[in-house]
C-alpha positions as MATLAB code, in Angstrom:
seq = 'MGSEKKSRLPAIVATVVAVPVAVVAGIAVFNAIAPEADADPAREDLSPVSVTVPELSEDAAVVCLALTATAPDAAGGLHARPVEGGAGAAEAVMAYGDPATVATCGVEPVAVEDTALVYKLNGVCWYSDEAGLEWTTLDRQVPVGVSVPEANEQPVDVLNDLSTVIADKVPASAESPTGCA';
ca = [
     -68.490   18.037    1.693;
     -67.575   18.914   -1.912;
     -65.429   21.847   -0.760;
     -63.644   19.537    1.678;
     -62.434   17.328   -1.252;
     -61.274   20.405   -3.166;
     -59.202   21.628   -0.206;
     -57.367   18.262    0.024;
     -56.529   18.158   -3.659;
     -53.682   20.723   -3.487;
     -52.166   18.841   -0.523;
     -52.293   15.532   -2.388;
     -50.752   17.082   -5.518;
     -48.017   18.714   -3.426;
     -47.246   15.364   -1.763;
     -47.164   13.492   -5.078;
     -44.669   16.032   -6.426;
     -42.586   16.515   -3.247;
     -41.894   12.850   -2.435;
     -40.160   11.967   -5.741;
     -38.236   15.264   -5.676;
     -37.027   14.486   -2.135;
     -35.996   10.952   -3.143;
     -34.020   12.222   -6.152;
     -32.366   14.923   -4.029;
     -31.462   12.333   -1.371;
     -29.875   10.037   -3.948;
     -27.908   12.936   -5.427;
     -26.591   13.983   -2.002;
     -25.685   10.377   -1.106;
     -23.756    9.902   -4.357;
     -21.924   13.175   -3.813;
     -20.700   12.296   -0.326;
     -20.416    8.480   -0.497;
     -16.904    7.063   -0.967;
     -16.019    5.707   -4.387;
     -16.593    1.985   -4.871;
     -12.921    1.638   -5.906;
     -11.827    2.805   -2.457;
     -13.654   -0.120   -0.844;
     -10.978   -2.576    0.384;
     -13.375   -5.433   -0.241;
     -13.176   -4.590   -3.971;
      -9.393   -4.258   -3.964;
      -7.675   -6.864   -6.149;
      -5.882   -9.182   -3.747;
      -5.065  -11.918   -6.263;
      -1.497  -13.294   -6.383;
       1.197  -11.020   -7.788;
       3.765  -12.484  -10.210;
       7.242  -11.655   -8.960;
      10.851  -12.372   -9.769;
      12.660  -14.223   -7.012;
      16.268  -13.200   -6.402;
      18.998  -15.809   -6.080;
      19.874  -15.939   -2.397;
      22.740  -17.427   -0.445;
      21.751  -19.817    2.324;
      22.340  -17.124    4.986;
      20.367  -14.498    3.051;
      17.499  -16.975    2.533;
      17.242  -17.477    6.308;
      17.138  -13.706    6.899;
      14.553  -13.191    4.156;
      12.367  -15.965    5.528;
      12.474  -14.346    8.974;
      11.397  -11.076    7.360;
       8.551  -12.421    5.240;
       7.278  -14.712    8.018;
       6.717  -11.676   10.250;
       5.593   -9.258    7.546;
       2.590   -7.121    8.457;
      -0.882   -7.907    7.064;
      -1.025   -4.326    5.814;
       1.555   -1.652    5.047;
       0.678    1.985    4.517;
      -2.998    1.044    4.587;
      -2.497   -1.446    1.741;
      -3.527   -5.066    2.275;
      -1.018   -7.889    1.810;
      -1.308   -9.976   -1.344;
       0.052  -13.444   -2.054;
       2.979  -13.747   -4.437;
       3.833  -16.328   -7.079;
       6.930  -16.749   -9.159;
       8.444  -20.096   -8.425;
      10.276  -21.657   -5.547;
      11.037  -19.236   -2.762;
       8.703  -16.459   -3.902;
       6.762  -16.275   -0.639;
       9.992  -16.588    1.370;
      11.659  -13.554   -0.236;
       8.960  -11.271   -1.656;
       5.976   -9.410   -0.193;
       3.268   -7.499   -2.057;
       0.742   -4.929   -0.872;
      -2.236   -3.188   -2.459;
      -3.598   -2.765   -5.958;
      -1.612   -1.922   -8.018;
       0.953   -3.872   -6.020;
       3.810   -2.357   -4.076;
       6.412   -5.144   -4.087;
       9.111   -5.593   -1.432;
      11.922   -7.989   -2.326;
      14.476   -9.255    0.162;
      17.922   -9.980   -1.237;
      18.131   -7.426   -4.033;
      21.461   -6.228   -5.371;
      23.006   -3.596   -3.091;
      22.992   -0.007   -4.276;
      26.206    2.005   -4.176;
      25.663    5.660   -3.326;
      27.945    8.582   -2.644;
      28.299    9.676    0.982;
      26.591   12.929   -0.011;
      23.566   11.191   -1.595;
      20.134   12.024   -0.272;
      19.028    9.147    1.961;
      15.998    8.657    4.164;
      16.029    7.169    7.662;
      12.612    5.662    8.358;
      11.932    3.789   11.598;
      15.572    2.850   12.014;
      16.230    1.815    8.398;
      18.205    3.849    5.867;
      16.672    4.020    2.362;
      17.812    5.351   -0.989;
      15.381    6.127   -3.796;
      15.587    6.820   -7.490;
      14.601   10.332   -8.582;
      11.029    9.308   -9.340;
      10.577    7.793   -5.865;
       9.434    4.494   -7.367;
      12.396    2.247   -6.486;
      13.649    2.174   -2.890;
      16.548    0.130   -1.486;
      17.863   -0.275    2.041;
      21.462    0.851    2.477;
      22.264   -0.257    6.001;
      21.204   -3.926    6.042;
      23.306   -7.075    5.591;
      20.687   -8.316    3.128;
      19.345   -5.389    1.069;
      15.584   -5.031    0.661;
      14.147   -3.299   -2.400;
      10.657   -1.861   -2.694;
       9.022   -1.059   -6.038;
       6.199    1.433   -5.666;
       3.674    2.003   -8.473;
       3.104    5.600   -9.568;
      -0.489    5.348   -8.335;
       0.756    5.141   -4.735;
       1.077    8.789   -3.751;
       2.562    8.073   -0.311;
       5.288    5.426   -0.588;
       6.721    6.561    2.737;
       3.641    5.158    4.502;
       4.440    1.685    3.171;
       8.172    2.096    3.861;
       7.524    3.184    7.452;
       5.496    0.061    8.172;
       7.993   -2.240    6.438;
      10.964   -0.513    8.096;
       9.785   -1.596   11.524;
       9.941   -5.308   10.655;
      13.091   -4.872    8.528;
      14.901   -3.216   11.450;
      13.817   -6.108   13.657;
      14.569   -9.039   11.322;
      17.328   -7.965    8.904;
      20.638   -7.346   10.695;
      22.306   -3.978   10.178;
      25.476   -3.937    8.092;
      28.780   -2.757    9.481;
      29.065   -0.025    6.845;
      26.557    2.471    5.510;
      26.646    5.952    3.938;
      27.262    8.844    6.324;
      23.724   10.120    5.839;
      22.427    6.922    7.437;
      24.023    7.598   10.823;
];
């Protein structure tokens, strides 16, 4: 009976050592493959975004309201955020994600040369600054501008989703650069 206790001792020691090692290894593997907590949409900051509201004519205000009233709940995988900035903010401006990508209906039109590089996305013609952070529609009666933070590596994803509703709600203008055809 004494030799029976001695033969179990190595097994017990091995178990006492192996279980904590396995737990630590499991935690290490989980942390290596688990998504970052910042990528969790539930942790995304969806508080109101302070915006500047453009001065709109009565006709432009009606168009912008039609646009914002049918805006998607998400654009480019970014969740919609409320906006604040005075009267008319929610009727003319939309915000998505953290940091916020801000789309403003009724911005000043952008004049571009006919040879300028333009982008046709889901039926809407866009022009961008060199950095790709400021985008403006070129072929709409009421121009829409989108400011994209540098952290957003794929602004085209947001623009594609917004272009669908812009094409539907903001009438096309009679004139646009040749690259928009």
